[in-house]
N, C-alpha and C positions, 0 to 999 in steps of 0.2 A: 791374699783373699782368705786363708785359713782363719778359723775362729770367727767368721762373720756370718750373718744370716744371709742366705741366698737371696731372699726377697729384698733385703736392704741393699745388697750389692747390685742387684738388677735395677732397683729404683735409682740408685746413685749413678750408675752408668747411663741409664736412660736420660736422667736429667742433665748429665754432662753433655749428652748428644743434643739437648734442647728439644727433646720429644715429650709429649704428653702420654699418658697411658693409652688413650684412644689411638693416637698415631702409631705407637708401637704395636699395639694389639692388631690394628688393621694391617700394618706392614707385614706382620708374621702370621696373619690369617687365624687368629684366636679371638675369642670374645673379650671385651674389656673387662667383664666380670671375672674371667679366668685370670687375666693378668693381675688384676686387683687382688685376687686371693693369693697368687704367688708372692706379690710384693708385700702383702700384709702378714705373710707367714701362715695364713690359714691353710694354704696348700704347701705343706712342708717338703714334699718330694714331687716336684713337678715332672711331667712326662719328659723323658729325655729327648724326644723329637722337638718338643717345644723349647727346651733349653738349647738345643743345637741352633734353632732358628733365632732365638734371642741372642746367642753368642755371636752369631754372624752379624746381626744388625746393629748391636751396640758395642762390638769389639771387646767382649769378655772372652777369656779362654774357656772353651767348652770342657776340657779335661778337668780344670780346676773347679768349674761349677759342678761337675759330676761328683768330684770328691767332696765338695761342701754338703751335698745331699746324701752322702754315703753310698753312692753308686759308681764311684770311680773304679778303675781296675787296679790301681796301686794297692799294695798290701799295706794298709794303714790300720790304726786302731778303728777307723770308721768302717773298714771293710775286712772283718776277720774271716769271712767266708773263703777268700782266696788264700790267705795264710793257712787256714786249717786244711784246705784241700791239698796244698803242697807238703805240709808237714805230715800228712797221713799217707803219702805215697811210699811204696816199698819196692825193692828189687828192681826188675826191668822197667816198671812204671816210673820209678824215681830216676833211673839212668836215662830213659827216654825224654822225660821232662826236662832234664838238665841239658841234654843235647839240643833239644828244641829251642830252649831259652837261649843257649849260646848262639845257635844258628840264626835265630831271629835277631839277635843284637847285631851280628855281622851283616845280615841282609839289610837291616834298617840303616846301618852306617853307610853302606854302599849306596843305598837309595838316597839318603840325605846329601851325600857328595854329588851324586848325579843331578838331583834337583837344584841344588846350589849352583852347579855348573850351568844348567839350563837358564837360570835366572840371570847369571853373569853374562852369558853368551848372547842373549837376546835383549839388546837395549831398547828395542821397539815393542816389547812384549806388552800386550794388553794388560791394564791394571787388574782386571778381574782374574785373568790367568795367573798373573804374579801373586795375587793374594791367595788363590787356591793352592799354588805351589808352596807358599809360606806356610799356609794351614797344614798342608801334608807334611812338611818338615817338622812342625811343632808336634803333630800327632806322633810321628815316628820317634821323635826325641822322648816324648812322654812314654811311649811303648818301651823304649830302651830303659828308661828309669824303672819302670815296673819290672821288666825282665831282670834287671840287676838286683832288685830287691827279692825276686823270686829265686835268682841263683844263690843269693846269700841263704835263704832258707834251705834250698836244696843241698848246698855245700855242707851246711851243718847236719842235715839229715843223713847225707851220704857218709859223713865222718862218723856219726854215731853208729850207723849200720855197719860200717867197716870195723869199727872198734868192737862192736858186739860180735861180729862174725869171727874176728881175730881171737877175741876172749874165749869163744866157744872152742877154738882150735888151740888154746893155751899159748898164743903167740905173745899176749901182753902179760 
């Protein structure tokens, strides 16, 4: 999906589902005019709640859609705010952010395992519940990707800070 227009991608997925703009707009409870603005590109950054509804109804990945409009949480050129935030941390804030990102990855990995086990264990699970668990797994995997990017930023920052502190003590 990267490098594509969000509106074009939504229109393509909607058409693949065999839905008209009116049908999709009604299904997600927005006006046909609003959906038309999104698909035409007039509304360059749609409301995230609207994107969430659209993603569920036409099987697009919400996180990828958010990245496309520059609102994703991943530290990408589309979202320099996250990168700048972590690059500007110092001292205890830097160490705390690093520990939180590491802990978040471990917790998410445990949750992913647990959710996968639930899906495998219950052969009679309702389709909607199974889809919700799969969505949760995808969200957790996306969060882990983001946290790994953040860790890379923090590792580099921690190294530079340690080198600077060591230089001040004539260790290097």
